[in-house]
N, C-alpha and C positions, 0 to 999 in steps of 0.2 A: 870385357867380349869386344871382337876385331870385326865388322863390318866388311865383306870383301865384294866387290861389284866389278864384275867384269865387264867386258864390250863398251865401258862408259870411263872417260876420263874422271880426278877426282874435281872438286871445283878449286877453284886458287884462294886460300886463307890473305886476309888483308894483314894479319898479323899472325909470327910463329906460332905453333903451340907452344905450351908448357908438357915439359914428360911428367905423363897424369893424366893429361887433361882428356875429357870425352872429346873424340873428333865426331860427336853426330849431337848435331842441336836439339835440344830436347824439345817438340812442340807438344799440345793441346790436342791435336788428331789421333780420332779412334781408329784404331786398329782392330777390325775383327781377327781374331786368333785363327789361321789356317788349321783345319779337323782333316787328318791324314784321311783319304775316300777309301771306307771299306767295301769292298766287291757283298751289294745286298746279294744270298744268296737265294731269296725269297722272290727278289724281282722277275727270276725268268720262271718263277715259278708261283704267278700269279694264279695261273689255271693248276689241278690237281693235278700229279702226274698220274700217270694212269700205269702201273703196273704189273704185269698179268701175276697170276695167281693159278695158273695152270701148272702145273709136272707130268710128265711121261715116266710111267715105270722103264725102265732098261732091262731090269732085273729084278730077282726076287727082293725084296727089299732095299732096292736103288733105284736112285727118280733122277731126272733132270729135266729142264724147262726148255723145249721141245721147239724146234727152230720154228718161223713163218712158214716153211714148205716140210715137209718131211716124205722120204720116199721109203715104202716098206713093202716085204715082201708077202705077197697075198699066202693066207694060211697062217700069220704071225696073231698071236693075241694082240688085241691095243688096248692098255688101261692109261688111264687119263684120270687124273684127282685135281680139284680146286679148290683152296684153300677157302673155307665160311660154312655157315651153321646155314646157310639158304641159298646154295646152286638151283642153277637152271641151267637147262643145256640146250645147242643147238648143233646137229649133227645130217648131212646125208639125206633129204626127203625120200629116197628109195629103201630107207630100213622104217621109215614111218610108213610109208605106201601097205608093205605088205605083213606089217606088225611083226617084226623080223623078232625069235624068239634068241638069235644070234647077238644082241641087243639085249645091257641093263644095264642102269643107270639107278642109281643110290643114294642116300643121303644119310650120312653119318654127321657124329657128333662134330666136329670141325672140318668136316670137309666131306664136298660132292663126288661120288664116284662112276665115271661111264666105262664099260668092258664091253669090247667087242670081240667074241670068238670067231672061229673060222672066215677071216676076213677074203673075201676077193680083188676082183676089178671094179669090180661096180657097187662098193663103198667108198669107191675116191670123191673127196669131196674137203669141207671145209667144215671141224670141228670145234665148236666153240663153246665157254662157260660165262656167267658174270653172276653177281651176288646180288641182294636185294637188300634196299631199305625200305622196311615195312612200319606203317605205324596205327593198330590194330593186326583188321585184315586185309589194308589197302597197302601195295606192297609197289616199286617202281624199279627198275634196275640202275644199280649202283656203278656207274660208268666210272666210277676208279679201281672197280675190282671186275676185270676180265680177263679172260684168257682166251688166244684162237692159235692155232695151226692149219693151213691144209696136209693133207694125207693122201698121197698114191698110194695106193699098194700096185705092186707091180706082179704079173702074173703071165706065166710063159704063152705066148703066142695069142695074148692081146696087146696091141699097140692102143689102141681106145678103147675109153669108157664103154662098156656094154650098155645098147640101148634096150628094154624093154618090146621095141618095133620094129619092122625092117623098112617101115617109113613112117617119117614123122612129118607135122605139116607147122611151120613157124610162120606168123601173119605179121604182115609188115603195115605197122603204122606210120603215117606222117608225122605224128607229133611226140615219138619214143624210140627207142633203141629196140632190134629187132635182132635175137642171136641165133647163130644156128652152133648147136650145142657139143664140137668135135674136143671134147676133152681126151684128153691121150696118158698114157699112166707108164712114159719111158720122158724122165727129165729133157733129152736131149734128143727126141725126136725133133724130125722138121715133119711142120704139119703146112699143108697148102688145102685153098679151097676151091674146085673145079664146078662147072656147067656143063649138064650130061648133054645138052643140044641148044646150041650151036656148039658142041666141046669144044673149051677152051678154060684155063687156068685162072680164076677170077685172082688179079694182085688184091693184096688187105694192103694201100699204101698206105695205112695211119691218117688217112684225110676222111675219107666217106667210109672205108670196111679197117677195121682192125684185128690184132688177135691176141688173145687174151687167155693165158694157161687153164686159168680157174676157170673160163667162162664159154669160151670157143671163137668163133669169128664173129665181132660184132661190127651191127651195119648200123653206122650211125647217124642219119638219116635218112630213112629207108625212102623210096619211090617207084612206084610201078615198073621203069626198066629193072630192077631190082629180080622180078618174078620170072618164077620159072623152076627146075629142080637141078639140085645142085649136092653134092658130096665130096668129102674131104677124104686125104691121104698123106697117111702117116708112114716116115722112110725111118729107121733107126739098128745100126748095127749091121745094116744087109740086109736086112729085111724091110719088107713095103707091103702096106694092110688099108682097102678100100673102108668109111665108114658107112653107115648107113642111108640111106638115100633123101634128102629133106627137100620137098613142097614149096617154096617160098609164094604166097598169097597174098596179092596187095589186097588193106582194109580197108576201103573208101569211107565211114563214118569215123568222126574223130572223136577222143574219148571224152566220156561225160554219162549224164544224166540221158535215162531211156526219149528218145524223138518217136513219141504217141502219135497213134490217131484211133477215131475212134467212128466206126459208121452202122448204123442201124439198114434192115433191110429196107423195113421203112418206118417212116415216122408217125401214120396213124395207123393205128390199128382196129380191125370191127373184132369186137366179142367173137368169140369160137377158134381165131384164127392163132397160127403159128406168129414166132420173129424172134429174130436174131440179132444178136447187137456184136460186130468183130473190133477187138482190139490189136492194134496192128504194133507192130516197132521194129524198127532200119537200125542196127545195130552192129557193132565189132563181132566178126566172126566165132573168136572165143569166152566172148561176153553172156551168159547167162541170164535169164530174165525173168523175174518172178511178177505173176499176174494178182491182183484184188480185186475183187468186185463188189460195189455195197448198189443195189437192185429197190425198185421199190416194195415190192413184194418178203420181202428177206424179212421184213419183221413181221408176218404174217406166218413167215415158216412156207409160201408157196414153191414147191420144185421149181428147179431149173438145173439143165445142163450144161456144165461147165466142158470144154475143151481144150487146150493147152499142146501148140507144136512147134514145132521150128524147122528150118532148114537152111541151107547155105544158097544163095543167088548171086549168079553172075550176071555182074550190070556191065556191058561190051568182051573187050579182051583184057583189060588192066584191074578192072576193083570184085571186090567179092565181098559181100555184106551176106549178115546174119541176120533171116526175118522171122520173127520170135511172133506167136498172132495168141490170142483166146477168145474165144465164141464162147458166148453166154445165150442159151436159146430156152423161150417159153415156148411151150402150148399151151392150145386153148386157153386165147389172151381175154383178161376179166379185169372189169374196172379196176382192182385194189393193182393191175399189172403198171397201171397209168403215171409217169411222173420221168423223173431222171436216173438214168442209168450212167455209173458211175467206175469207170475203173483206173484203176492204180499200177504205170510196171516200174519194178525197183530191181536194179543194178546196185553193182559194189561202191558203184559213183553217184549216186541220188536216187531219186522217183521221181517220176511225173504222172499226174491226174489226169484223166477228161472225162468232159461229159456231155451227154447227149440226150432228149427229150423224146419221150414217146407219149402219145396222147391217144384218147379209145376213141374211135367213131362210132 
């Protein structure tokens, strides 16, 4: 074997080499054999690949994987299938709200099937499916087996996805994004946002406000200056259309468990008198609150009257708050009614309990 070294001169020998003599002196130095590197196919796949399990029927017996965004004519029948024996589905809430009979979801032995007939522009939205990993009756989502597509149903004369009302309210919370849901049914449509008064176009600059075709105009960091009545305008194919109007209201109270107070009409009550205990919550305008009471006469089944109410209050020119109240009324106060009155207020983010004492005098 002949060793060739490039870029380096061979060392001078003190004596000439005989023919056949080894030109490399043997040494005892151990050299690790170089193993050619083979690309590790699994190195890039340390996390399981998510492969779409969704197929769309495009003709009887013919299927294809749907694109991330599809545009279909309204009136067409949509059929989606997802491979697996335990398939769950998600689709536009509009179809669930009215328990629409046009929608059918079935589970077959090897696949789940979603069928929507007589489609309309209002059905525009995200359709997704996923498999489930089950252990007995407990199941969890299989993230490696999912599929989704955003489907736009184009309808003549409709540039916007229709709304169920002519006027809607969007609450601006300082700690989360707010969305003006102007979604279009034409992919090429140009959409702009406008303030009604003073009349002007509101620029979606990508910093404070961005436009997302699947959501609408997104206020990334809402503040009180964004308040007012706005609407959207869409232009496509030489036609233009105005959306419904949206009232933007700033919510002063941050997200979290209810901010609750309790107050009794009197803390010392004579026998035979009436008493009321009021529990009040100030919260976000669109967050509902539920009340529960514990009171001294409860174990003796003493009759009480409980009334729950709520309303929106405007604090100054720029803040809107929801005030929820529950009042517990005890008539003909007795000794058994003396003690602690505990009110628990609960919303989706937690609960708060407050108490006050009422004595018999």
